[in-house]
py3Dmol code that shows the C-alpha trace and the ligand (Angstrom):
import py3Dmol

protein = """\
ATOM      1  CA  MET A   1      -7.581  -5.888  -4.574  1.00  0.00           C
ATOM      2  CA  ALA A   2      -4.529  -5.478  -6.744  1.00  0.00           C
ATOM      3  CA  TRP A   3      -2.443  -2.818  -8.436  1.00  0.00           C
ATOM      4  CA  ASP A   4      -5.002  -2.680 -11.252  1.00  0.00           C
ATOM      5  CA  SER A   5      -7.741  -1.661  -8.841  1.00  0.00           C
ATOM      6  CA  ILE A   6      -5.878   1.468  -7.755  1.00  0.00           C
ATOM      7  CA  ARG A   7      -7.264   4.600  -9.393  1.00  0.00           C
ATOM      8  CA  GLY A   8      -4.887   7.400 -10.399  1.00  0.00           C
ATOM      9  CA  HIS A   9      -1.364   7.719  -8.966  1.00  0.00           C
ATOM     10  CA  ASP A  10       0.427   6.821 -12.214  1.00  0.00           C
ATOM     11  CA  GLY A  11       3.345   9.099 -11.267  1.00  0.00           C
ATOM     12  CA  PRO A  12       4.135   7.406  -7.926  1.00  0.00           C
ATOM     13  CA  ARG A  13       3.638   4.031  -9.530  1.00  0.00           C
ATOM     14  CA  SER A  14       6.163   4.645 -12.278  1.00  0.00           C
ATOM     15  CA  GLN A  15       8.593   6.300  -9.834  1.00  0.00           C
ATOM     16  CA  LEU A  16       8.559   3.193  -7.623  1.00  0.00           C
ATOM     17  CA  ALA A  17       8.497   0.748 -10.554  1.00  0.00           C
ATOM     18  CA  GLN A  18      11.713   2.310 -11.837  1.00  0.00           C
ATOM     19  CA  ALA A  19      13.325   1.915  -8.419  1.00  0.00           C
ATOM     20  CA  VAL A  20      12.153  -1.692  -8.090  1.00  0.00           C
ATOM     21  CA  GLN A  21      13.341  -2.583 -11.592  1.00  0.00           C
ATOM     22  CA  ALA A  22      16.733  -1.021 -10.976  1.00  0.00           C
ATOM     23  CA  GLY A  23      16.967  -2.847  -7.632  1.00  0.00           C
ATOM     24  CA  ARG A  24      17.249   0.522  -5.944  1.00  0.00           C
ATOM     25  CA  LEU A  25      14.211   0.699  -3.730  1.00  0.00           C
ATOM     26  CA  ALA A  26      15.038   3.186  -0.961  1.00  0.00           C
ATOM     27  CA  HIS A  27      14.691   2.009   2.625  1.00  0.00           C
ATOM     28  CA  ALA A  28      12.289   4.780   3.607  1.00  0.00           C
ATOM     29  CA  TYR A  29       9.608   6.577   1.619  1.00  0.00           C
ATOM     30  CA  LEU A  30       7.405   9.463   2.639  1.00  0.00           C
ATOM     31  CA  PHE A  31       4.113   9.360   0.731  1.00  0.00           C
ATOM     32  CA  VAL A  32       2.693  12.887   0.740  1.00  0.00           C
ATOM     33  CA  GLY A  33      -0.802  13.850  -0.413  1.00  0.00           C
ATOM     34  CA  PRO A  34      -4.280  14.759   0.848  1.00  0.00           C
ATOM     35  CA  GLU A  35      -6.165  12.438   3.148  1.00  0.00           C
ATOM     36  CA  GLY A  36      -8.417   9.787   1.648  1.00  0.00           C
ATOM     37  CA  ILE A  37      -6.863   9.580  -1.834  1.00  0.00           C
ATOM     38  CA  GLY A  38      -5.531   6.025  -1.504  1.00  0.00           C
ATOM     39  CA  LYS A  39      -1.993   6.348  -0.122  1.00  0.00           C
ATOM     40  CA  HIS A  40      -2.624   3.548   2.338  1.00  0.00           C
ATOM     41  CA  ARG A  41      -3.962   1.234  -0.357  1.00  0.00           C
ATOM     42  CA  PHE A  42      -0.943   2.068  -2.460  1.00  0.00           C
ATOM     43  CA  ALA A  43       1.382   1.294   0.476  1.00  0.00           C
ATOM     44  CA  THR A  44      -0.395  -2.043   0.985  1.00  0.00           C
ATOM     45  CA  GLU A  45       0.139  -2.950  -2.691  1.00  0.00           C
ATOM     46  CA  LEU A  46       3.791  -1.995  -2.416  1.00  0.00           C
ATOM     47  CA  ALA A  47       4.115  -4.158   0.712  1.00  0.00           C
ATOM     48  CA  LYS A  48       2.571  -7.073  -1.171  1.00  0.00           C
ATOM     49  CA  THR A  49       4.928  -6.487  -4.075  1.00  0.00           C
ATOM     50  CA  VAL A  50       7.917  -6.608  -1.725  1.00  0.00           C
ATOM     51  CA  LEU A  51       6.717  -9.601   0.299  1.00  0.00           C
ATOM     52  CA  CYS A  52       5.011 -11.708  -2.441  1.00  0.00           C
ATOM     53  CA  GLU A  53       6.418 -15.240  -2.429  1.00  0.00           C
ATOM     54  CA  ALA A  54       5.506 -16.079  -6.023  1.00  0.00           C
ATOM     55  CA  SER A  55       7.841 -13.560  -7.741  1.00  0.00           C
ATOM     56  CA  PRO A  56       5.462 -12.671 -10.573  1.00  0.00           C
ATOM     57  CA  GLY A  57       7.877 -10.010 -11.903  1.00  0.00           C
ATOM     58  CA  PRO A  58       9.021  -6.543 -10.893  1.00  0.00           C
ATOM     59  CA  MET A  59       6.358  -4.255  -9.413  1.00  0.00           C
ATOM     60  CA  ARG A  60       3.805  -7.057  -9.406  1.00  0.00           C
ATOM     61  CA  ALA A  61       2.188  -9.119  -6.670  1.00  0.00           C
ATOM     62  CA  CYS A  62       0.411 -12.400  -7.339  1.00  0.00           C
ATOM     63  CA  ASP A  63      -2.476 -11.663  -4.932  1.00  0.00           C
ATOM     64  CA  ARG A  64      -2.798 -15.400  -4.279  1.00  0.00           C
ATOM     65  CA  CYS A  65       0.215 -16.603  -2.299  1.00  0.00           C
ATOM     66  CA  PRO A  66      -0.025 -16.816   1.516  1.00  0.00           C
ATOM     67  CA  ALA A  67       2.100 -13.676   1.878  1.00  0.00           C
ATOM     68  CA  CYS A  68      -0.158 -11.601  -0.406  1.00  0.00           C
ATOM     69  CA  ILE A  69      -3.273 -12.862   1.345  1.00  0.00           C
ATOM     70  CA  GLN A  70      -1.823 -12.098   4.775  1.00  0.00           C
ATOM     71  CA  VAL A  71      -0.758  -8.575   3.799  1.00  0.00           C
ATOM     72  CA  GLN A  72      -4.242  -7.936   2.461  1.00  0.00           C
ATOM     73  CA  ALA A  73      -5.798  -9.240   5.679  1.00  0.00           C
ATOM     74  CA  HIS A  74      -3.344  -7.232   7.836  1.00  0.00           C
ATOM     75  CA  THR A  75      -2.099 -10.459   9.426  1.00  0.00           C
ATOM     76  CA  HIS A  76       1.329 -10.784   7.791  1.00  0.00           C
ATOM     77  CA  PRO A  77       3.858 -11.025  10.643  1.00  0.00           C
ATOM     78  CA  ASP A  78       6.457  -9.031   8.673  1.00  0.00           C
ATOM     79  CA  CYS A  79       4.128  -6.239   7.587  1.00  0.00           C
ATOM     80  CA  PHE A  80       2.782  -3.972  10.284  1.00  0.00           C
ATOM     81  CA  SER A  81       1.705  -0.420  10.752  1.00  0.00           C
ATOM     82  CA  VAL A  82       1.486   2.148  13.494  1.00  0.00           C
ATOM     83  CA  ARG A  83      -0.920   4.987  14.191  1.00  0.00           C
ATOM     84  CA  ARG A  84      -1.587   7.193  17.188  1.00  0.00           C
ATOM     85  CA  ALA A  85      -3.764   5.925  20.007  1.00  0.00           C
ATOM     86  CA  GLU A  86      -7.411   6.956  19.495  1.00  0.00           C
ATOM     87  CA  ASP A  87      -7.448   9.444  22.344  1.00  0.00           C
ATOM     88  CA  LYS A  88      -4.086  11.037  21.457  1.00  0.00           C
ATOM     89  CA  ASN A  89      -3.379  13.984  19.193  1.00  0.00           C
ATOM     90  CA  GLU A  90       0.175  12.778  18.579  1.00  0.00           C
ATOM     91  CA  LEU A  91       2.157   9.663  17.793  1.00  0.00           C
ATOM     92  CA  ASP A  92       3.717   9.244  21.208  1.00  0.00           C
ATOM     93  CA  VAL A  93       7.144   7.938  22.075  1.00  0.00           C
ATOM     94  CA  ASP A  94       5.928   4.643  23.621  1.00  0.00           C
ATOM     95  CA  THR A  95       3.952   3.775  20.495  1.00  0.00           C
ATOM     96  CA  MET A  96       6.976   4.473  18.304  1.00  0.00           C
ATOM     97  CA  ARG A  97       9.349   2.510  20.567  1.00  0.00           C
ATOM     98  CA  GLU A  98       7.104  -0.533  20.253  1.00  0.00           C
ATOM     99  CA  PHE A  99       7.046  -0.124  16.475  1.00  0.00           C
ATOM    100  CA  CYS A 100      10.865   0.151  16.362  1.00  0.00           C
ATOM    101  CA  HIS A 101      11.163  -2.948  18.533  1.00  0.00           C
ATOM    102  CA  ARG A 102       8.991  -4.928  16.104  1.00  0.00           C
ATOM    103  CA  LEU A 103      11.037  -3.649  13.225  1.00  0.00           C
ATOM    104  CA  ALA A 104      14.260  -4.867  14.840  1.00  0.00           C
ATOM    105  CA  LEU A 105      13.019  -8.464  15.252  1.00  0.00           C
ATOM    106  CA  LYS A 106      14.055 -11.048  12.673  1.00  0.00           C
ATOM    107  CA  SER A 107      11.545 -11.445   9.873  1.00  0.00           C
ATOM    108  CA  THR A 108       9.249 -14.444  10.239  1.00  0.00           C
ATOM    109  CA  ARG A 109       8.306 -15.524   6.726  1.00  0.00           C
ATOM    110  CA  GLY A 110      11.316 -14.495   4.680  1.00  0.00           C
ATOM    111  CA  SER A 111      14.046 -11.909   4.600  1.00  0.00           C
ATOM    112  CA  ARG A 112      11.987  -8.757   4.173  1.00  0.00           C
ATOM    113  CA  LYS A 113       9.854  -6.526   6.365  1.00  0.00           C
ATOM    114  CA  VAL A 114       7.570  -3.600   5.721  1.00  0.00           C
ATOM    115  CA  GLY A 115       6.677  -1.043   8.393  1.00  0.00           C
ATOM    116  CA  ILE A 116       4.035   1.587   7.686  1.00  0.00           C
ATOM    117  CA  VAL A 117       3.691   4.785   9.750  1.00  0.00           C
ATOM    118  CA  GLU A 118       0.138   5.875   9.037  1.00  0.00           C
ATOM    119  CA  GLU A 119       0.182   9.371  10.474  1.00  0.00           C
ATOM    120  CA  ALA A 120       3.614  10.843   9.965  1.00  0.00           C
ATOM    121  CA  ASP A 121       2.054  14.313  10.392  1.00  0.00           C
ATOM    122  CA  GLU A 122       1.616  13.541  14.056  1.00  0.00           C
ATOM    123  CA  PHE A 123       5.143  12.875  15.315  1.00  0.00           C
ATOM    124  CA  ASN A 124       6.190  14.931  18.282  1.00  0.00           C
ATOM    125  CA  VAL A 125       9.858  15.729  18.874  1.00  0.00           C
ATOM    126  CA  ASN A 126      10.364  12.819  21.281  1.00  0.00           C
ATOM    127  CA  SER A 127       8.668  10.158  19.164  1.00  0.00           C
ATOM    128  CA  ALA A 128      10.491  11.436  16.063  1.00  0.00           C
ATOM    129  CA  ASN A 129      13.815  11.235  17.895  1.00  0.00           C
ATOM    130  CA  SER A 130      13.120   7.673  18.995  1.00  0.00           C
ATOM    131  CA  PHE A 131      12.566   6.782  15.329  1.00  0.00           C
ATOM    132  CA  LEU A 132      15.611   8.492  13.788  1.00  0.00           C
ATOM    133  CA  LYS A 133      18.066   5.619  14.139  1.00  0.00           C
ATOM    134  CA  PRO A 134      15.827   2.941  12.526  1.00  0.00           C
ATOM    135  CA  LEU A 135      14.823   5.465   9.896  1.00  0.00           C
ATOM    136  CA  GLU A 136      18.408   6.177   8.979  1.00  0.00           C
ATOM    137  CA  GLU A 137      19.695   2.624   9.189  1.00  0.00           C
ATOM    138  CA  PRO A 138      16.715   0.283   9.134  1.00  0.00           C
ATOM    139  CA  PRO A 139      17.353  -3.408   9.799  1.00  0.00           C
ATOM    140  CA  ALA A 140      18.508  -5.223   6.637  1.00  0.00           C
ATOM    141  CA  GLY A 141      15.703  -6.028   4.207  1.00  0.00           C
ATOM    142  CA  SER A 142      13.213  -3.639   5.740  1.00  0.00           C
ATOM    143  CA  LEU A 143      11.181  -1.011   3.953  1.00  0.00           C
ATOM    144  CA  LEU A 144       9.577   1.899   5.793  1.00  0.00           C
ATOM    145  CA  ILE A 145       6.619   3.782   4.353  1.00  0.00           C
ATOM    146  CA  LEU A 146       5.448   6.959   6.065  1.00  0.00           C
ATOM    147  CA  LEU A 147       2.084   8.473   5.126  1.00  0.00           C
ATOM    148  CA  ALA A 148       1.637  12.228   5.402  1.00  0.00           C
ATOM    149  CA  THR A 149      -0.692  14.957   4.200  1.00  0.00           C
ATOM    150  CA  SER A 150       1.823  17.776   3.744  1.00  0.00           C
ATOM    151  CA  LEU A 151       5.548  18.425   3.658  1.00  0.00           C
ATOM    152  CA  GLU A 152       5.100  21.478   5.906  1.00  0.00           C
ATOM    153  CA  ARG A 153       3.920  19.282   8.749  1.00  0.00           C
ATOM    154  CA  GLN A 154       7.073  17.120   8.718  1.00  0.00           C
ATOM    155  CA  LEU A 155       9.918  17.552  11.150  1.00  0.00           C
ATOM    156  CA  PRO A 156      13.147  18.243   9.215  1.00  0.00           C
ATOM    157  CA  THR A 157      14.832  15.284  10.925  1.00  0.00           C
ATOM    158  CA  ILE A 158      12.224  12.899   9.462  1.00  0.00           C
ATOM    159  CA  LEU A 159      12.007  14.584   6.083  1.00  0.00           C
ATOM    160  CA  SER A 160      15.753  14.476   5.457  1.00  0.00           C
ATOM    161  CA  ARG A 161      15.841  10.703   5.959  1.00  0.00           C
ATOM    162  CA  CYS A 162      13.059   9.754   3.533  1.00  0.00           C
ATOM    163  CA  GLN A 163      12.571   9.740  -0.187  1.00  0.00           C
ATOM    164  CA  VAL A 164       9.457  11.782  -0.934  1.00  0.00           C
ATOM    165  CA  VAL A 165       6.730  10.489  -3.258  1.00  0.00           C
ATOM    166  CA  HIS A 166       3.985  13.010  -4.115  1.00  0.00           C
ATOM    167  CA  PHE A 167       0.389  11.839  -4.469  1.00  0.00           C
ATOM    168  CA  SER A 168      -2.228  14.073  -6.112  1.00  0.00           C
ATOM    169  CA  PRO A 169      -5.992  14.237  -5.651  1.00  0.00           C
ATOM    170  CA  LEU A 170      -7.902  11.988  -8.037  1.00  0.00           C
ATOM    171  CA  THR A 171      -9.765  13.309 -11.073  1.00  0.00           C
ATOM    172  CA  PRO A 172     -13.568  13.674 -10.739  1.00  0.00           C
ATOM    173  CA  GLU A 173     -13.952  10.660 -13.060  1.00  0.00           C
ATOM    174  CA  ASP A 174     -11.778   8.504 -10.805  1.00  0.00           C
ATOM    175  CA  VAL A 175     -13.604   9.664  -7.653  1.00  0.00           C
ATOM    176  CA  ARG A 176     -16.909   8.865  -9.356  1.00  0.00           C
ATOM    177  CA  ALA A 177     -15.672   5.372 -10.256  1.00  0.00           C
ATOM    178  CA  VAL A 178     -14.571   4.692  -6.667  1.00  0.00           C
ATOM    179  CA  LEU A 179     -17.927   5.877  -5.298  1.00  0.00           C
ATOM    180  CA  LEU A 180     -19.847   3.722  -7.778  1.00  0.00           C
ATOM    181  CA  ALA A 181     -17.708   0.752  -6.746  1.00  0.00           C
ATOM    182  CA  HIS A 182     -18.744   1.483  -3.155  1.00  0.00           C
ATOM    183  CA  GLY A 183     -22.413   1.383  -4.094  1.00  0.00           C
ATOM    184  CA  VAL A 184     -23.242   5.116  -4.224  1.00  0.00           C
ATOM    185  CA  GLN A 185     -25.917   5.148  -6.926  1.00  0.00           C
ATOM    186  CA  ASP A 186     -28.244   8.111  -6.547  1.00  0.00           C
ATOM    187  CA  PRO A 187     -27.076  10.417  -9.403  1.00  0.00           C
ATOM    188  CA  GLN A 188     -27.673  13.660  -7.506  1.00  0.00           C
ATOM    189  CA  ARG A 189     -25.852  12.421  -4.404  1.00  0.00           C
ATOM    190  CA  LEU A 190     -23.055  11.106  -6.604  1.00  0.00           C
ATOM    191  CA  ASN A 191     -22.554  14.493  -8.302  1.00  0.00           C
ATOM    192  CA  HIS A 192     -22.658  16.203  -4.973  1.00  0.00           C
ATOM    193  CA  LEU A 193     -20.123  13.891  -3.356  1.00  0.00           C
ATOM    194  CA  VAL A 194     -17.753  14.169  -6.314  1.00  0.00           C
ATOM    195  CA  ARG A 195     -17.869  17.944  -5.979  1.00  0.00           C
ATOM    196  CA  LEU A 196     -17.378  17.867  -2.207  1.00  0.00           C
ATOM    197  CA  SER A 197     -14.575  15.311  -2.410  1.00  0.00           C
ATOM    198  CA  GLY A 198     -11.831  17.651  -3.621  1.00  0.00           C
ATOM    199  CA  GLY A 199     -10.374  14.595  -5.349  1.00  0.00           C
ATOM    200  CA  SER A 200     -10.480  12.450  -2.203  1.00  0.00           C
ATOM    201  CA  PRO A 201     -12.767   9.405  -2.398  1.00  0.00           C
ATOM    202  CA  GLY A 202     -12.164   8.822   1.326  1.00  0.00           C
ATOM    203  CA  ARG A 203     -13.592  12.237   2.111  1.00  0.00           C
ATOM    204  CA  ALA A 204     -16.569  11.632  -0.194  1.00  0.00           C
ATOM    205  CA  LEU A 205     -17.307   8.270   1.413  1.00  0.00           C
ATOM    206  CA  ALA A 206     -17.104   9.789   4.897  1.00  0.00           C
ATOM    207  CA  LEU A 207     -19.681  12.371   3.794  1.00  0.00           C
ATOM    208  CA  HIS A 208     -21.978   9.683   2.406  1.00  0.00           C
ATOM    209  CA  GLU A 209     -23.618   9.382   5.792  1.00  0.00           C
ATOM    210  CA  GLU A 210     -27.180  10.581   6.280  1.00  0.00           C
ATOM    211  CA  SER A 211     -26.370  12.629   9.377  1.00  0.00           C
ATOM    212  CA  PHE A 212     -24.140  14.909   7.266  1.00  0.00           C
ATOM    213  CA  TRP A 213     -26.988  15.587   4.861  1.00  0.00           C
ATOM    214  CA  SER A 214     -29.433  16.502   7.558  1.00  0.00           C
ATOM    215  CA  PHE A 215     -26.767  18.731   9.102  1.00  0.00           C
ATOM    216  CA  ARG A 216     -26.186  20.298   5.690  1.00  0.00           C
ATOM    217  CA  GLN A 217     -29.899  21.083   5.614  1.00  0.00           C
ATOM    218  CA  THR A 218     -29.481  22.845   8.977  1.00  0.00           C
ATOM    219  CA  LEU A 219     -26.656  24.918   7.494  1.00  0.00           C
ATOM    220  CA  LEU A 220     -28.726  25.786   4.428  1.00  0.00           C
ATOM    221  CA  GLU A 221     -31.648  26.853   6.624  1.00  0.00           C
ATOM    222  CA  ALA A 222     -29.336  29.061   8.687  1.00  0.00           C
ATOM    223  CA  LEU A 223     -27.954  30.729   5.557  1.00  0.00           C
ATOM    224  CA  THR A 224     -31.432  31.381   4.192  1.00  0.00           C
ATOM    225  CA  ALA A 225     -33.143  32.364   7.471  1.00  0.00           C
ATOM    226  CA  PRO A 226     -34.223  35.988   7.853  1.00  0.00           C
ATOM    227  CA  ARG A 227     -32.657  36.091  11.344  1.00  0.00           C
ATOM    228  CA  PRO A 228     -30.049  33.356  11.686  1.00  0.00           C
ATOM    229  CA  ASP A 229     -29.288  32.269  15.234  1.00  0.00           C
ATOM    230  CA  ALA A 230     -25.494  31.968  15.452  1.00  0.00           C
ATOM    231  CA  VAL A 231     -25.540  30.821  19.083  1.00  0.00           C
ATOM    232  CA  GLY A 232     -28.130  28.103  18.440  1.00  0.00           C
ATOM    233  CA  LEU A 233     -26.331  26.911  15.334  1.00  0.00           C
ATOM    234  CA  ALA A 234     -23.012  26.714  17.196  1.00  0.00           C
ATOM    235  CA  ALA A 235     -24.667  24.566  19.881  1.00  0.00           C
ATOM    236  CA  THR A 236     -26.210  22.270  17.230  1.00  0.00           C
ATOM    237  CA  TRP A 237     -22.884  21.984  15.443  1.00  0.00           C
ATOM    238  CA  ILE A 238     -20.952  21.169  18.635  1.00  0.00           C
ATOM    239  CA  LYS A 239     -23.506  18.449  19.404  1.00  0.00           C
ATOM    240  CA  PHE A 240     -23.131  17.108  15.852  1.00  0.00           C
ATOM    241  CA  ALA A 241     -19.332  16.982  16.304  1.00  0.00           C
ATOM    242  CA  GLU A 242     -19.703  15.185  19.626  1.00  0.00           C
ATOM    243  CA  GLU A 243     -21.832  12.506  18.007  1.00  0.00           C
ATOM    244  CA  ALA A 244     -18.632  11.338  16.273  1.00  0.00           C
ATOM    245  CA  GLY A 245     -17.628   9.788  19.610  1.00  0.00           C
ATOM    246  CA  LYS A 246     -15.693  10.722  22.702  1.00  0.00           C
ATOM    247  CA  GLN A 247     -12.321  11.104  20.992  1.00  0.00           C
ATOM    248  CA  GLY A 248     -11.018  14.507  19.961  1.00  0.00           C
ATOM    249  CA  PRO A 249      -9.592  13.405  16.573  1.00  0.00           C
ATOM    250  CA  ALA A 250     -12.961  11.935  15.467  1.00  0.00           C
ATOM    251  CA  GLN A 251     -14.806  15.089  16.530  1.00  0.00           C
ATOM    252  CA  ARG A 252     -12.304  17.321  14.746  1.00  0.00           C
ATOM    253  CA  ARG A 253     -12.543  15.270  11.577  1.00  0.00           C
ATOM    254  CA  ARG A 254     -16.340  15.494  11.596  1.00  0.00           C
ATOM    255  CA  THR A 255     -16.188  19.254  12.206  1.00  0.00           C
ATOM    256  CA  VAL A 256     -13.794  19.780   9.301  1.00  0.00           C
ATOM    257  CA  LEU A 257     -15.988  17.686   6.970  1.00  0.00           C
ATOM    258  CA  ALA A 258     -19.004  19.794   7.968  1.00  0.00           C
ATOM    259  CA  ILE A 259     -17.033  23.000   7.335  1.00  0.00           C
ATOM    260  CA  GLY A 260     -16.430  21.564   3.841  1.00  0.00           C
ATOM    261  CA  MET A 261     -20.199  21.399   3.365  1.00  0.00           C
ATOM    262  CA  LEU A 262     -20.581  25.004   4.494  1.00  0.00           C
ATOM    263  CA  ILE A 263     -17.822  26.011   2.059  1.00  0.00           C
ATOM    264  CA  GLU A 264     -19.694  24.327  -0.771  1.00  0.00           C
ATOM    265  CA  LEU A 265     -22.910  26.206   0.086  1.00  0.00           C
ATOM    266  CA  LEU A 266     -21.007  29.502   0.230  1.00  0.00           C
ATOM    267  CA  GLN A 267     -19.403  28.725  -3.141  1.00  0.00           C
ATOM    268  CA  THR A 268     -22.871  28.296  -4.618  1.00  0.00           C
ATOM    269  CA  ALA A 269     -23.869  31.645  -3.078  1.00  0.00           C
ATOM    270  CA  LEU A 270     -20.724  33.204  -4.538  1.00  0.00           C
ATOM    271  CA  ARG A 271     -21.643  31.978  -8.017  1.00  0.00           C
ATOM    272  CA  VAL A 272     -25.123  33.451  -7.573  1.00  0.00           C
ATOM    273  CA  ALA A 273     -23.634  36.759  -6.398  1.00  0.00           C
ATOM    274  CA  PHE A 274     -21.379  36.795  -9.475  1.00  0.00           C
ATOM    275  CA  GLY A 275     -24.461  36.168 -11.601  1.00  0.00           C
ATOM    276  CA  ASN A 276     -23.069  33.022 -13.217  1.00  0.00           C
ATOM    277  CA  ASP A 277     -25.146  30.416 -11.433  1.00  0.00           C
ATOM    278  CA  ALA A 278     -26.247  29.164 -14.841  1.00  0.00           C
ATOM    279  CA  GLU A 279     -22.750  27.703 -15.137  1.00  0.00           C
ATOM    280  CA  ALA A 280     -23.155  25.742 -11.906  1.00  0.00           C
ATOM    281  CA  PRO A 281     -21.317  22.407 -12.145  1.00  0.00           C
ATOM    282  CA  ASP A 282     -24.469  20.559 -11.175  1.00  0.00           C
ATOM    283  CA  PRO A 283     -27.583  21.856 -12.958  1.00  0.00           C
ATOM    284  CA  MET A 284     -29.722  19.673 -10.677  1.00  0.00           C
ATOM    285  CA  ASN A 285     -28.702  22.029  -7.905  1.00  0.00           C
ATOM    286  CA  ALA A 286     -30.507  25.027  -9.408  1.00  0.00           C
ATOM    287  CA  PRO A 287     -33.316  25.109  -6.775  1.00  0.00           C
ATOM    288  CA  GLU A 288     -30.712  25.369  -4.026  1.00  0.00           C
ATOM    289  CA  ALA A 289     -28.923  28.206  -5.816  1.00  0.00           C
ATOM    290  CA  GLU A 290     -32.278  29.982  -6.058  1.00  0.00           C
ATOM    291  CA  ARG A 291     -32.870  29.514  -2.332  1.00  0.00           C
ATOM    292  CA  LEU A 292     -29.485  31.067  -1.605  1.00  0.00           C
ATOM    293  CA  ARG A 293     -30.146  34.076  -3.865  1.00  0.00           C
ATOM    294  CA  PRO A 294     -31.457  36.471  -1.153  1.00  0.00           C
ATOM    295  CA  PHE A 295     -28.474  35.636   1.070  1.00  0.00           C
ATOM    296  CA  ALA A 296     -26.067  36.040  -1.873  1.00  0.00           C
ATOM    297  CA  GLU A 297     -27.577  39.383  -2.904  1.00  0.00           C
ATOM    298  CA  ARG A 298     -27.670  40.701   0.650  1.00  0.00           C
ATOM    299  CA  LEU A 299     -23.995  39.910   1.284  1.00  0.00           C
ATOM    300  CA  GLY A 300     -22.441  40.448  -2.122  1.00  0.00           C
ATOM    301  CA  VAL A 301     -19.274  38.968  -3.558  1.00  0.00           C
ATOM    302  CA  ASP A 302     -16.776  40.524  -1.129  1.00  0.00           C
ATOM    303  CA  SER A 303     -18.535  39.462   2.071  1.00  0.00           C
ATOM    304  CA  ILE A 304     -19.107  35.927   0.807  1.00  0.00           C
ATOM    305  CA  ALA A 305     -15.423  35.712  -0.115  1.00  0.00           C
ATOM    306  CA  ASP A 306     -14.550  36.882   3.421  1.00  0.00           C
ATOM    307  CA  ASN A 307     -16.814  34.184   4.838  1.00  0.00           C
ATOM    308  CA  LEU A 308     -15.104  31.546   2.712  1.00  0.00           C
ATOM    309  CA  GLU A 309     -11.748  32.717   4.044  1.00  0.00           C
ATOM    310  CA  ALA A 310     -13.129  32.493   7.604  1.00  0.00           C
ATOM    311  CA  CYS A 311     -14.154  28.859   6.928  1.00  0.00           C
ATOM    312  CA  LEU A 312     -10.660  27.985   5.699  1.00  0.00           C
ATOM    313  CA  GLU A 313      -9.138  29.654   8.753  1.00  0.00           C
ATOM    314  CA  ALA A 314     -11.516  27.667  11.005  1.00  0.00           C
ATOM    315  CA  GLU A 315     -10.349  24.438   9.317  1.00  0.00           C
ATOM    316  CA  ARG A 316      -6.729  25.369   9.996  1.00  0.00           C
ATOM    317  CA  GLN A 317      -7.537  26.187  13.623  1.00  0.00           C
ATOM    318  CA  ILE A 318      -9.248  22.822  14.140  1.00  0.00           C
ATOM    319  CA  GLU A 319      -6.236  21.084  12.629  1.00  0.00           C
ATOM    320  CA  ARG A 320      -4.003  23.025  15.027  1.00  0.00           C
ATOM    321  CA  TYR A 321      -6.077  21.578  17.912  1.00  0.00           C
ATOM    322  CA  LEU A 322      -7.876  24.729  18.970  1.00  0.00           C
ATOM    323  CA  GLN A 323     -10.991  23.904  20.927  1.00  0.00           C
ATOM    324  CA  ILE A 324     -13.848  23.005  18.564  1.00  0.00           C
ATOM    325  CA  GLY A 325     -16.497  25.028  20.412  1.00  0.00           C
ATOM    326  CA  LEU A 326     -14.421  28.201  20.394  1.00  0.00           C
ATOM    327  CA  VAL A 327     -13.563  27.872  16.706  1.00  0.00           C
ATOM    328  CA  LEU A 328     -17.193  27.289  15.698  1.00  0.00           C
ATOM    329  CA  GLU A 329     -18.500  30.155  17.825  1.00  0.00           C
ATOM    330  CA  GLY A 330     -15.905  32.463  16.254  1.00  0.00           C
ATOM    331  CA  LEU A 331     -16.757  31.293  12.741  1.00  0.00           C
ATOM    332  CA  LEU A 332     -20.538  31.553  13.147  1.00  0.00           C
ATOM    333  CA  ASN A 333     -20.385  34.960  14.826  1.00  0.00           C
ATOM    334  CA  LYS A 334     -18.416  36.136  11.812  1.00  0.00           C
ATOM    335  CA  LEU A 335     -20.900  34.593   9.366  1.00  0.00           C
ATOM    336  CA  PHE A 336     -23.998  35.780  11.188  1.00  0.00           C
ATOM    337  CA  PRO A 337     -23.126  39.020  12.990  1.00  0.00           C
ATOM    338  CA  LEU A 338     -25.783  40.549  15.208  1.00  0.00           C
ATOM    339  CA  PRO A 339     -27.755  43.002  13.104  1.00  0.00           C
ATOM    340  CA  VAL A 340     -26.690  46.619  13.341  1.00  0.00           C
ATOM    341  CA  PRO A 341     -29.681  48.753  14.417  1.00  0.00           C
ATOM    342  CA  GLN A 342     -31.310  49.992  11.193  1.00  0.00           C
ATOM    343  CA  ARG A 343     -33.089  53.234  10.436  1.00  0.00           C
ATOM    344  CA  SER A 344     -36.800  52.625  10.660  1.00  0.00           C
ATOM    345  CA  ARG A 345     -38.465  52.713   7.291  1.00  0.00           C
TER     346      ARG A 345
END
"""
ligand_1 = """\
1
ZN
Zn 1.943 -13.193 -3.824
"""
view = py3Dmol.view(width=600, height=400)
view.addModel(protein, "pdb")
view.setStyle({"model": 0}, {"cartoon": {"style": "trace"}})
view.addModel(ligand_1, "xyz")
view.setStyle({"model": 1}, {"stick": {}})
view.zoomTo()
view.show()
């Protein structure tokens, strides 16, 4: 892996190259952009660039010296990262204190150190406060890189002490190239994943798991069933989320990815309802669009749009740590309301 293997992100790269060339690298950067687009890989390359012992030139790393190899293998003693404990929703104060302690120690291999905070969205007030001093005046020679998904989720105290670098979703071509490099070959699956990715190869790769596709089939069957069973589907979905493991964050992530699949199905239905399914981005998907036609025609454009909004709201609720079961029951009751008694025909 090297700078050349990073797809997209030309803007951040030139922003940091200018700083490196001018000898004005800030001591703390906040990398902001959606999950799974390569911010961590980018941070690793920057760490290598800072710690490389072969000095191959500004904004370059040799990828061969012991320092480069150790950074790549996550074993470099002067390059370390922190993330929340698996069962925690937040970066807690003890975890951050330990990170700050490591940062304060003398560097082992040279004069520089790189500390990466992987989930800067998840500071709480206490852990953020414990980090303010090192963030404002880090030990000499150290570089801090904080990874975040949105500016809105940052505490002002953190935000004001970092230089912000914005990362954008990748183009469909770049996502496709990353997926091919990861061995995704089936053309239909590839098209599908690119569309579901929203520019995030990480998201696409997470969805390239068979269980998601059988769950997607369950969603499609519910949307096309004459009498969908909202209660049964909620139970199936909760079970599917729980299969991600015991930890809340893993279950929430799986739930949000599955909501993304539901959104994609509803978008297809919306195109059908608009009557422009011929312009579908993936012509191979035509049979599915046809299957969704009765649902699309029964609901119409406005109701499908309302359902899409309900999905987005459910995503936000999951991210705000509302209980998964409650959110899914609310969403599915909205999507599949009990039928109103009809006049007999
Ligand atoms: Zn090197």
